[in-house]
C-alpha positions in Angstrom: -25.3 -27.8 -80.7 -26.7 -31.1 -79.7 -29.0 -31.6 -76.7 -26.2 -33.3 -74.7 -23.8 -30.5 -75.5 -26.3 -27.9 -74.4 -27.0 -29.8 -71.2 -23.3 -30.0 -70.4 -22.9 -26.2 -71.0 -25.9 -25.4 -68.8 -24.7 -27.7 -66.0 -21.2 -26.1 -66.2 -22.6 -22.6 -65.9 -24.9 -23.6 -63.0 -22.0 -25.3 -61.2 -19.9 -22.2 -61.7 -22.7 -19.9 -60.4 -23.1 -22.2 -57.3 -19.4 -21.9 -56.5 -18.4 -25.4 -57.7 -15.6 -24.5 -60.2 -14.1 -28.0 -60.4 -17.4 -29.6 -61.4 -18.1 -26.7 -63.8 -14.7 -27.3 -65.5 -15.6 -31.0 -66.1 -18.9 -30.2 -67.8 -17.5 -27.4 -69.9 -14.4 -29.4 -71.0 -16.8 -32.1 -72.4 -18.4 -29.4 -74.5 -15.1 -28.2 -75.9 -14.2 -31.8 -76.8 -16.9 -31.7 -79.5 -17.4 -27.9 -80.0 -14.0 -26.2 -79.8 -15.2 -23.3 -81.8 -17.7 -21.9 -79.3 -16.4 -18.7 -77.9 -18.9 -18.5 -75.0 -17.6 -21.9 -73.7 -14.0 -20.7 -73.8 -15.0 -17.5 -72.0 -16.7 -19.4 -69.2 -13.8 -21.9 -69.0 -11.6 -18.8 -68.5 -13.7 -17.6 -65.7 -13.5 -21.0 -64.0 -9.8 -21.2 -64.3 -9.6 -17.6 -62.9 -11.7 -18.8 -60.0 -9.4 -21.7 -59.4 -6.4 -19.4 -59.4 -4.9 -20.6 -62.7 -4.2 -17.3 -64.4 -2.2 -18.9 -67.3 -5.0 -21.2 -68.2 -7.6 -18.4 -67.9 -5.5 -16.2 -70.2 -5.3 -18.9 -72.8 -9.1 -19.5 -72.6 -9.9 -15.7 -73.0 -7.4 -15.4 -75.8 -9.1 -18.3 -77.6 -12.5 -16.8 -77.1 -11.2 -13.6 -78.7 -9.6 -15.5 -81.6 -13.0 -17.0 -82.4 -15.0 -13.8 -81.7 -12.8 -10.7 -82.0 -15.6 -8.5 -80.8 -16.2 -10.4 -77.5 -16.3 -7.5 -75.1 -16.5 -9.6 -71.9 -13.4 -11.6 -73.0 -11.6 -8.4 -73.8 -12.2 -7.0 -70.3 -11.4 -10.3 -68.5 -8.1 -10.7 -70.4 -7.2 -7.0 -69.8 -7.8 -7.6 -66.1 -5.4 -10.6 -66.1 -2.8 -8.6 -67.9 -3.1 -5.8 -65.3 -2.7 -8.2 -62.4 0.4 -9.6 -64.1 1.8 -6.1 -64.4 1.7 -6.3 -68.2 0.3 -2.8 -68.6 1.3 -2.4 -72.2 -0.6 -5.4 -73.4 -3.6 -4.3 -71.3 -3.5 -0.8 -72.9 -3.2 -2.3 -76.4 -6.2 -4.6 -75.6 -8.2 -1.6 -74.4 -7.5 0.2 -77.7 -8.6 -2.9 -79.7 -11.8 -3.0 -77.6 -12.6 0.6 -78.4 -12.1 0.0 -82.1 -14.2 -3.2 -82.0 -17.0 -1.4 -80.1 -17.1 1.3 -82.8 -17.3 -1.2 -85.6 -20.0 -3.3 -83.7 -22.1 -0.2 -83.1 -22.4 0.4 -86.8 -21.8 4.2 -86.3 -20.6 5.9 -89.5 -17.3 7.7 -89.5 -17.6 11.3 -88.5 -16.6 12.5 -92.0 -19.4 10.5 -93.7 -22.8 11.4 -92.6 -22.4 11.4 -88.8 -25.3 12.5 -86.7 -25.4 16.2 -85.8 -23.8 17.3 -82.5 -27.1 17.4 -80.7 -28.0 13.8 -81.7 -24.5 12.6 -80.9 -24.8 14.1 -77.4 -28.2 12.5 -76.8 -26.8 9.1 -77.9 -23.8 9.6 -75.7 -25.9 10.3 -72.7 -28.2 7.3 -73.4 -25.2 5.0 -73.4 -23.8 6.6 -70.3 -27.2 6.1 -68.5 -27.0 2.5 -69.5 -23.5 2.3 -68.1 -24.7 3.8 -64.8 -27.5 1.1 -64.7 -25.0 -1.7 -65.3 -22.6 -0.4 -62.7 -25.4 0.0 -60.1 -26.3 -3.7 -60.4 -22.6 -4.7 -60.2 -22.0 -5.6 -63.9 -18.9 -3.5 -64.3 -17.7 -5.0 -67.5 -21.0 -4.1 -69.3 -20.8 -0.6 -67.7 -17.3 -0.1 -69.2 -18.5 -1.1 -72.7 -21.5 1.3 -72.4 -19.2 4.2 -71.3 -16.8 3.6 -74.1 -19.6 3.7 -76.6 -20.8 6.9 -75.0 -17.3 8.4 -75.4 -17.2 7.4 -79.1 -20.0 9.9 -79.6 -18.9 12.4 -77.1 -15.1 12.2 -76.6 -15.1 15.5 -74.7 -17.7 14.5 -72.2 -15.4 14.5 -69.2 -18.0 13.5 -66.7 -18.6 10.3 -68.7 -14.9 9.6 -68.9 -14.7 10.1 -65.1 -17.3 7.4 -64.7 -15.4 5.1 -67.1 -12.3 5.6 -65.0 -14.1 4.6 -61.8 -15.6 1.5 -63.5 -12.1 0.5 -64.8 -10.7 0.8 -61.3 -13.6 -1.3 -59.9 -12.9 -3.9 -62.6 -9.3 -4.3 -61.5 -7.8 -2.1 -64.3 -6.2 0.7 -62.4 -3.6 1.6 -65.0 -6.3 2.1 -67.6 -8.2 4.2 -65.1 -5.1 6.4 -64.6 -4.8 6.8 -68.4 -8.4 8.0 -68.6 -8.1 10.4 -65.7 -4.9 11.9 -67.0 -6.6 12.4 -70.3 -9.3 14.4 -68.6 -6.7 16.5 -66.7 -4.7 17.2 -69.9 -7.8 18.6 -71.5 -9.1 20.3 -68.4 -6.5 20.8 -65.6 -9.2 22.4 -63.4 -11.4 19.4 -63.3 -10.8 18.6 -59.6 -13.0 15.6 -59.4 -10.7 13.9 -61.8 -7.7 14.8 -59.7 -9.3 13.5 -56.6 -10.1 10.2 -58.4 -6.6 10.0 -59.7 -5.3 10.3 -56.2 -7.7 7.5 -55.1 -6.5 5.3 -57.9 -2.9 5.8 -56.9 -3.8 5.0 -53.3 -5.4 1.7 -54.3 -2.1 0.8 -56.0 -0.1 1.7 -52.8 1.4 4.7 -54.5 0.8 6.9 -51.5 3.2 9.7 -52.4 1.5 10.3 -55.7 -1.9 10.2 -54.1 -0.7 12.7 -51.5 0.5 15.0 -54.3 -2.8 14.9 -56.1 -5.0 15.5 -53.0 -2.7 18.3 -51.7 -2.8 20.0 -55.0 -6.6 19.8 -55.0 -6.8 21.4 -51.6 -4.4 24.1 -52.7 -6.8 25.1 -55.5 -10.0 24.5 -53.5 -9.7 24.3 -49.7 -13.3 23.4 -49.4 -12.8 20.0 -51.0 -13.6 17.8 -47.9 -13.2 14.6 -50.0 -9.6 15.4 -50.7 -9.1 16.3 -47.0 -10.7 13.0 -45.9 -8.5 10.9 -48.3 -5.4 12.6 -47.1 -6.2 11.5 -43.5 -6.1 7.9 -44.8 -2.4 8.2 -45.7 0.5 7.4 -43.4 2.3 10.4 -42.0 4.7 12.0 -44.6 8.4 11.4 -43.8 10.1 14.5 -42.2 11.9 16.9 -44.4 
């Protein structure tokens, strides 16, 4: 990359961070005129288009970033978010599955059948990735948190507490259908995991699916009347219709 190209990229990023998306787009477009194969620029252009409310252009930019770099985690998540907002849940789910596969390849972890670490080591690695996810989520970097939680679950797929944190991060990232998928996966494996049922109800609530939320929280209280979180969430709901 030439010095003028790098300068345009840096100016574009600075304008975007200052809340000047139109100026950012001008700088970044100049970079793409001479460097159309740089995935980072396409990703940032996608973010700018998203900020400007042009979902179609943002989708194109994120798809181009992924065409150039199939392992680009941030572009995966940004594109999945756009698919969710458009109601295209199947494409969002397919993208999430591609992300999981790409993360596994990028991690360099050997297949379980061929010299995988022993269970204790896998558990330690899973918890280290989960702790990293917690740190990213604490500072508001939800997309990095999601990637870290997915890597943790590649090593500990039965660690339901980590999957619960992944579901919450997916909901925070604007991917509620993926959050529901993960929460239902927990509950299929462990129907008594009431924390997952509470979070499933909360995810339904954020989608306006109040009847399903009510069903989840009522069921939780039926199994454990001491669950004040479920009781509190139920109070947020409009009154149930008579009969």
